[in-house]
C-alpha positions as CSV (number, residue, x, y, z in Angstrom):
1,M,84.4,81.0,105.4
2,D,82.7,83.4,102.8
3,K,84.5,86.5,100.8
4,L,83.5,88.8,103.3
5,K,84.6,87.2,106.2
6,K,87.9,86.6,105.0
7,K,88.1,90.2,103.9
8,I,87.2,91.5,107.5
9,L,89.7,89.4,109.0
10,L,92.8,90.3,106.6
11,V,91.7,94.1,107.7
12,L,91.9,93.2,111.1
13,L,95.0,91.5,111.0
14,A,96.9,94.3,108.9
15,L,95.5,96.8,111.6
16,T,96.1,94.9,114.6
17,L,100.1,94.1,113.2
18,L,100.2,97.6,112.1
19,S,99.0,98.8,115.9
20,P,102.8,99.0,117.4
21,L,103.1,102.4,115.2
22,G,100.8,103.7,118.5
23,I,103.8,103.4,120.1
24,M,106.9,103.3,117.7
25,L,106.0,107.0,115.6
26,P,105.9,109.1,119.2
27,K,109.2,108.0,119.9
28,W,110.4,108.1,116.3
29,F,109.1,112.1,116.6
30,N,110.4,112.6,119.8
31,A,107.0,112.9,121.0
32,D,106.2,112.6,124.7
33,D,103.5,109.7,124.2
34,A,101.5,107.8,122.0
35,W,98.3,110.0,120.7
36,G,95.3,109.9,123.4
37,E,97.2,107.7,126.1
38,W,97.9,110.7,128.8
39,S,97.4,111.0,131.9
40,T,95.9,113.7,134.2
41,D,98.9,115.2,134.7
42,R,99.7,115.6,131.7
43,I,96.3,117.0,130.1
44,E,96.5,119.8,132.7
45,K,99.8,120.8,131.8
46,E,98.4,121.2,127.9
47,I,95.2,122.8,128.3
48,G,95.5,124.8,131.8
49,Y,92.8,122.0,133.5
50,V,91.4,118.5,133.5
51,P,87.6,118.1,132.8
52,E,85.9,117.0,136.0
53,G,84.2,114.0,133.7
54,M,88.1,112.9,133.2
55,K,88.9,113.5,136.3
56,K,85.9,111.3,138.4
57,D,86.6,108.3,135.8
58,A,90.5,108.4,136.3
59,E,91.2,106.5,138.1
60,K,88.3,103.9,137.6
61,W,90.3,102.1,134.9
62,K,93.4,100.6,135.0
63,A,95.1,99.0,132.4
64,P,96.4,95.5,132.6
65,L,99.7,96.3,131.3
66,P,100.5,99.8,132.0
67,D,102.4,101.5,129.3
68,Y,102.2,98.6,127.1
69,S,104.8,97.1,129.5
70,D,105.7,93.7,131.7
71,G,107.2,95.4,134.6
72,S,110.7,95.1,133.9
73,E,113.5,97.5,133.3
74,N,115.1,96.7,130.0
75,N,111.5,97.2,128.3
76,S,112.7,97.5,124.9
77,L,110.2,98.9,121.7
78,F,110.0,95.6,120.1
79,S,108.8,93.9,123.7
80,G,106.3,96.5,123.8
81,S,105.9,96.5,120.2
82,L,104.7,92.4,120.7
83,L,102.7,93.3,124.0
84,Y,101.0,95.9,122.0
85,I,100.1,93.1,119.2
86,L,98.9,91.0,121.7
87,S,96.6,93.9,123.2
88,G,95.2,94.2,119.7
89,F,95.0,90.3,119.0
90,T,92.9,89.9,122.7
91,G,91.1,93.1,122.1
92,V,89.7,91.3,118.7
93,G,89.5,88.3,119.8
94,I,87.1,89.3,122.9
95,I,84.8,91.2,120.4
96,S,84.5,88.8,118.1
97,L,83.3,86.0,121.0
98,A,81.0,88.7,122.4
99,T,79.5,89.0,119.3
100,W,79.8,86.0,118.3
101,G,77.9,84.5,121.4
102,L,75.1,87.3,120.9
103,F,74.3,85.9,117.8
104,K,73.8,82.6,119.2
105,I,71.8,84.1,121.4
106,Y,69.8,86.0,118.5
107,R,69.3,83.3,116.5
108,K,67.8,81.1,119.1
109,H,65.0,83.9,119.3
110,E,64.5,83.8,116.4
């Protein structure tokens, strides 16, 4: 593996491991939600209306682990952080596999 690939992997690893800050910071500063993870109800409360596109698409996408919770009543910040990190690694893995596959296809057609 060359130096550039190692640097990219280290940056992705660092960002993935830092991802729980998205749920920790709101808790530490007594904010309601992580930035950008608002429901349509919250948007309406904050700005007075829900944009039409958001209304239309709000129910299309459902998170596999809503609120980064395993569904148990006793979901601690630690377990939420682990699930956040797992989500990050899953996303990085899916994008990496897709990119690798596209490069394989591209190289076959050269």
